[in-house]
ChimeraX commands (.cxc) that place a marker at each C-alpha (Angstrom):
marker #1 position 123.88,-54.25,-30.34 radius 0.5
marker #1 position 126.77,-52.55,-32.36 radius 0.5
marker #1 position 125.56,-49.36,-30.52 radius 0.5
marker #1 position 125.23,-51.34,-26.98 radius 0.5
marker #1 position 128.68,-52.46,-27.89 radius 0.5
marker #1 position 129.82,-49.06,-28.70 radius 0.5
marker #1 position 128.17,-47.85,-25.09 radius 0.5
marker #1 position 130.63,-49.79,-23.11 radius 0.5
marker #1 position 134.00,-48.75,-22.17 radius 0.5
marker #1 position 137.26,-50.83,-22.21 radius 0.5
marker #1 position 138.70,-51.20,-19.04 radius 0.5
marker #1 position 141.93,-50.09,-18.16 radius 0.5
marker #1 position 144.56,-52.38,-16.56 radius 0.5
marker #1 position 147.17,-50.47,-14.46 radius 0.5
marker #1 position 149.36,-52.15,-12.67 radius 0.5
marker #1 position 151.49,-50.37,-9.72 radius 0.5
marker #1 position 155.20,-50.43,-10.25 radius 0.5
marker #1 position 155.43,-52.57,-6.71 radius 0.5
marker #1 position 153.35,-55.19,-7.89 radius 0.5
marker #1 position 155.42,-55.28,-10.97 radius 0.5
marker #1 position 157.81,-58.26,-9.77 radius 0.5
marker #1 position 155.22,-60.46,-8.70 radius 0.5
marker #1 position 155.53,-63.18,-5.89 radius 0.5
marker #1 position 156.70,-66.58,-6.15 radius 0.5
marker #1 position 154.45,-69.51,-4.20 radius 0.5
marker #1 position 154.64,-72.65,-4.98 radius 0.5
marker #1 position 151.38,-73.85,-2.85 radius 0.5
marker #1 position 147.58,-72.27,-2.57 radius 0.5
marker #1 position 144.89,-73.14,-0.38 radius 0.5
marker #1 position 141.83,-72.47,-1.29 radius 0.5
marker #1 position 138.43,-71.97,1.49 radius 0.5
marker #1 position 135.05,-70.64,0.52 radius 0.5
marker #1 position 132.04,-69.03,2.97 radius 0.5
marker #1 position 129.05,-68.78,1.35 radius 0.5
marker #1 position 129.32,-65.43,-0.62 radius 0.5
marker #1 position 133.47,-65.29,-1.29 radius 0.5
marker #1 position 135.84,-68.07,-2.04 radius 0.5
marker #1 position 139.78,-67.31,-0.51 radius 0.5
marker #1 position 142.95,-68.38,-2.20 radius 0.5
marker #1 position 146.13,-67.98,-0.11 radius 0.5
marker #1 position 149.37,-68.36,-2.23 radius 0.5
marker #1 position 152.01,-69.60,-0.03 radius 0.5
marker #1 position 155.97,-69.71,-0.42 radius 0.5
marker #1 position 157.11,-73.17,1.45 radius 0.5
marker #1 position 160.80,-73.31,1.55 radius 0.5
marker #1 position 162.84,-76.51,2.25 radius 0.5
marker #1 position 164.02,-77.01,5.18 radius 0.5
marker #1 position 161.81,-74.13,6.87 radius 0.5
marker #1 position 159.12,-74.88,9.54 radius 0.5
marker #1 position 156.59,-72.21,8.67 radius 0.5
marker #1 position 155.57,-71.50,5.22 radius 0.5
marker #1 position 154.15,-67.54,4.95 radius 0.5
marker #1 position 151.58,-66.31,2.80 radius 0.5
marker #1 position 152.66,-64.31,0.45 radius 0.5
marker #1 position 148.97,-63.20,-0.80 radius 0.5
marker #1 position 145.79,-63.38,-0.17 radius 0.5
marker #1 position 142.79,-63.39,-3.06 radius 0.5
marker #1 position 139.05,-62.84,-2.19 radius 0.5
marker #1 position 136.53,-62.71,-4.85 radius 0.5
marker #1 position 133.29,-63.73,-5.43 radius 0.5
marker #1 position 131.49,-66.96,-6.52 radius 0.5
marker #1 position 131.08,-66.08,-10.09 radius 0.5
marker #1 position 134.66,-64.48,-10.08 radius 0.5
marker #1 position 136.16,-67.74,-8.75 radius 0.5
marker #1 position 134.14,-69.73,-11.54 radius 0.5
marker #1 position 135.54,-67.52,-14.05 radius 0.5
marker #1 position 139.20,-67.76,-13.09 radius 0.5
marker #1 position 138.73,-71.62,-13.12 radius 0.5
marker #1 position 138.00,-71.45,-16.54 radius 0.5
marker #1 position 140.26,-69.31,-17.65 radius 0.5
marker #1 position 143.02,-71.64,-15.93 radius 0.5
marker #1 position 141.67,-74.55,-17.68 radius 0.5
marker #1 position 141.54,-72.59,-21.12 radius 0.5
marker #1 position 145.79,-71.40,-20.32 radius 0.5
marker #1 position 146.73,-74.98,-18.87 radius 0.5
marker #1 position 145.20,-76.48,-21.83 radius 0.5
marker #1 position 147.10,-74.12,-24.25 radius 0.5
marker #1 position 149.80,-74.67,-22.40 radius 0.5
marker #1 position 150.39,-78.09,-22.53 radius 0.5
marker #1 position 149.27,-77.80,-26.11 radius 0.5
marker #1 position 152.64,-75.75,-27.10 radius 0.5
marker #1 position 155.12,-77.40,-24.08 radius 0.5
marker #1 position 153.64,-80.84,-23.37 radius 0.5
marker #1 position 151.39,-82.16,-20.51 radius 0.5
marker #1 position 152.65,-80.66,-16.81 radius 0.5
marker #1 position 153.60,-83.55,-14.73 radius 0.5
marker #1 position 152.37,-83.69,-10.88 radius 0.5
marker #1 position 154.63,-83.77,-8.60 radius 0.5
marker #1 position 151.97,-85.43,-5.74 radius 0.5
marker #1 position 149.00,-87.44,-6.76 radius 0.5
marker #1 position 146.42,-84.06,-5.54 radius 0.5
marker #1 position 147.19,-80.78,-4.92 radius 0.5
marker #1 position 146.61,-79.21,-1.31 radius 0.5
marker #1 position 143.27,-77.85,-0.60 radius 0.5
marker #1 position 141.15,-76.30,2.38 radius 0.5
marker #1 position 137.33,-76.53,2.82 radius 0.5
marker link #1:1,2 radius 0.2
marker link #1:2,3 radius 0.2
marker link #1:3,4 radius 0.2
marker link #1:4,5 radius 0.2
marker link #1:5,6 radius 0.2
marker link #1:6,7 radius 0.2
marker link #1:7,8 radius 0.2
marker link #1:8,9 radius 0.2
marker link #1:9,10 radius 0.2
marker link #1:10,11 radius 0.2
marker link #1:11,12 radius 0.2
marker link #1:12,13 radius 0.2
marker link #1:13,14 radius 0.2
marker link #1:14,15 radius 0.2
marker link #1:15,16 radius 0.2
marker link #1:16,17 radius 0.2
marker link #1:17,18 radius 0.2
marker link #1:18,19 radius 0.2
marker link #1:19,20 radius 0.2
marker link #1:20,21 radius 0.2
marker link #1:21,22 radius 0.2
marker link #1:22,23 radius 0.2
marker link #1:23,24 radius 0.2
marker link #1:24,25 radius 0.2
marker link #1:25,26 radius 0.2
marker link #1:26,27 radius 0.2
marker link #1:27,28 radius 0.2
marker link #1:28,29 radius 0.2
marker link #1:29,30 radius 0.2
marker link #1:30,31 radius 0.2
marker link #1:31,32 radius 0.2
marker link #1:32,33 radius 0.2
marker link #1:33,34 radius 0.2
marker link #1:34,35 radius 0.2
marker link #1:35,36 radius 0.2
marker link #1:36,37 radius 0.2
marker link #1:37,38 radius 0.2
marker link #1:38,39 radius 0.2
marker link #1:39,40 radius 0.2
marker link #1:40,41 radius 0.2
marker link #1:41,42 radius 0.2
marker link #1:42,43 radius 0.2
marker link #1:43,44 radius 0.2
marker link #1:44,45 radius 0.2
marker link #1:45,46 radius 0.2
marker link #1:46,47 radius 0.2
marker link #1:47,48 radius 0.2
marker link #1:48,49 radius 0.2
marker link #1:49,50 radius 0.2
marker link #1:50,51 radius 0.2
marker link #1:51,52 radius 0.2
marker link #1:52,53 radius 0.2
marker link #1:53,54 radius 0.2
marker link #1:54,55 radius 0.2
marker link #1:55,56 radius 0.2
marker link #1:56,57 radius 0.2
marker link #1:57,58 radius 0.2
marker link #1:58,59 radius 0.2
marker link #1:59,60 radius 0.2
marker link #1:60,61 radius 0.2
marker link #1:61,62 radius 0.2
marker link #1:62,63 radius 0.2
marker link #1:63,64 radius 0.2
marker link #1:64,65 radius 0.2
marker link #1:65,66 radius 0.2
marker link #1:66,67 radius 0.2
marker link #1:67,68 radius 0.2
marker link #1:68,69 radius 0.2
marker link #1:69,70 radius 0.2
marker link #1:70,71 radius 0.2
marker link #1:71,72 radius 0.2
marker link #1:72,73 radius 0.2
marker link #1:73,74 radius 0.2
marker link #1:74,75 radius 0.2
marker link #1:75,76 radius 0.2
marker link #1:76,77 radius 0.2
marker link #1:77,78 radius 0.2
marker link #1:78,79 radius 0.2
marker link #1:79,80 radius 0.2
marker link #1:80,81 radius 0.2
marker link #1:81,82 radius 0.2
marker link #1:82,83 radius 0.2
marker link #1:83,84 radius 0.2
marker link #1:84,85 radius 0.2
marker link #1:85,86 radius 0.2
marker link #1:86,87 radius 0.2
marker link #1:87,88 radius 0.2
marker link #1:88,89 radius 0.2
marker link #1:89,90 radius 0.2
marker link #1:90,91 radius 0.2
marker link #1:91,92 radius 0.2
marker link #1:92,93 radius 0.2
marker link #1:93,94 radius 0.2
marker link #1:94,95 radius 0.2
marker link #1:95,96 radius 0.2
view
């Protein structure tokens, strides 16, 4: 088993400079097809009639489920440290 771990290469994650500042999103819409999940991150500014999609992420169903588990774990850790996250609306937005 140890030999198998030694043969696996560690993934080197690189953050390009143009991505380093990130994008702010205060709304997310999620949709799916048989082979993919789509997450649109949106910035909805108060008083503005249009809300641009700032980023669209497309991923496999398997990766979407891994993301769900990672978000659940990180939210649990966040709330343990900082307290419960209060939701402003009863339900968040979603799409098909």
